[in-house]
C-alpha positions in Angstrom: 70.2 99.8 -22.1 66.9 100.9 -20.6 64.7 102.9 -22.9 63.2 106.1 -21.5 59.5 106.4 -22.2 57.2 109.4 -22.3 55.8 108.2 -18.9 59.4 108.3 -17.5 59.8 111.9 -18.8 56.3 112.9 -17.4 57.4 111.5 -14.0 60.6 113.5 -14.1 58.8 116.6 -15.1 56.4 116.1 -12.2 59.3 115.8 -9.7 61.0 118.9 -11.1 57.8 120.9 -10.9 57.2 119.8 -7.3 60.8 120.7 -6.4 60.5 124.2 -7.9 57.2 124.7 -6.1 58.8 123.5 -2.8 61.7 126.0 -3.2 59.3 128.9 -3.9 57.1 128.0 -0.9 60.0 127.6 1.5 61.9 130.6 0.1 65.0 128.4 -0.5 67.5 130.7 -2.3 70.2 128.1 -2.3 68.0 125.8 -4.4 69.2 125.8 -8.0 65.8 126.8 -9.5 67.3 128.1 -12.8 69.1 124.8 -13.3 65.9 122.8 -12.6 64.0 125.1 -15.1 66.6 124.4 -17.7 66.4 120.6 -17.2 62.6 120.9 -17.4 62.9 122.8 -20.7 65.2 120.1 -22.1 62.9 117.3 -21.0 59.9 119.0 -22.6 61.8 119.3 -25.9 62.6 115.6 -25.7 59.0 114.7 -24.8 57.7 116.8 -27.7 60.1 115.0 -30.1 59.0 111.6 -28.9 55.4 112.4 -29.5 55.9 113.4 -33.1 56.2 110.9 -36.0 59.8 111.6 -36.9 61.1 111.2 -40.4 64.3 111.6 -42.3 65.1 112.1 -46.0 68.1 111.6 -48.2 68.2 113.7 -51.2 70.7 114.6 -53.9 71.6 114.1 -57.5 70.8 110.8 -59.2 73.4 108.0 -58.7 75.2 109.7 -55.8 74.8 106.8 -53.3 71.7 107.7 -51.3 70.2 104.2 -51.6 73.6 102.6 -50.8 74.0 104.8 -47.7 70.5 103.9 -46.3 71.0 100.2 -47.3 74.3 100.2 -45.5 72.8 101.7 -42.3 70.0 99.1 -42.3 72.2 96.1 -43.2 73.3 95.2 -39.7 71.0 92.2 -39.1 69.4 92.0 -35.7 70.4 95.4 -34.6 68.3 98.5 -34.6 69.5 101.6 -36.5 70.3 104.0 -33.6 70.3 107.8 -34.0 71.2 109.8 -31.0 71.5 113.5 -30.5 73.0 115.5 -27.7 71.3 113.4 -25.0 73.6 110.4 -25.5 71.0 107.7 -24.8 68.4 106.0 -26.9 65.2 107.7 -25.9 62.4 105.7 -27.6 61.8 103.0 -30.0 59.6 102.8 -33.1 59.5 100.9 -36.3 60.3 102.6 -39.6 59.8 101.2 -43.1 62.2 102.6 -45.7 62.1 101.8 -49.4 65.7 101.2 -50.4 66.7 100.6 -54.0 63.3 99.2 -54.8 63.2 96.9 -51.7 61.0 97.7 -48.8 62.8 97.1 -45.5 61.4 97.4 -42.0 63.7 98.1 -39.1 63.4 99.2 -35.5 64.6 102.7 -34.9 65.8 104.0 -31.5 65.8 107.8 -31.2 
């Protein structure tokens, strides 16, 4: 699976902007400008999320399995922990380091 980078998103945003400009210059009413603007809005949200240092937290009462849950998620040797939202594809990759049950583990995270 190819990872989509911020540069890929920037390119798509540029193409969408050019398309919207073209439609307005040529007075193309059949062109789906509102759909393109919605796609642009979604891409900007994804780009913003990729620029930030994302984090997650597990909290709850003592002895309720938080460490066990995180340890289980990270126990698949050789495979990245993958978290996907409504997009359905892995969007970027970064490394996270999570202290689990007193052990510091480092894994690749695909968002």
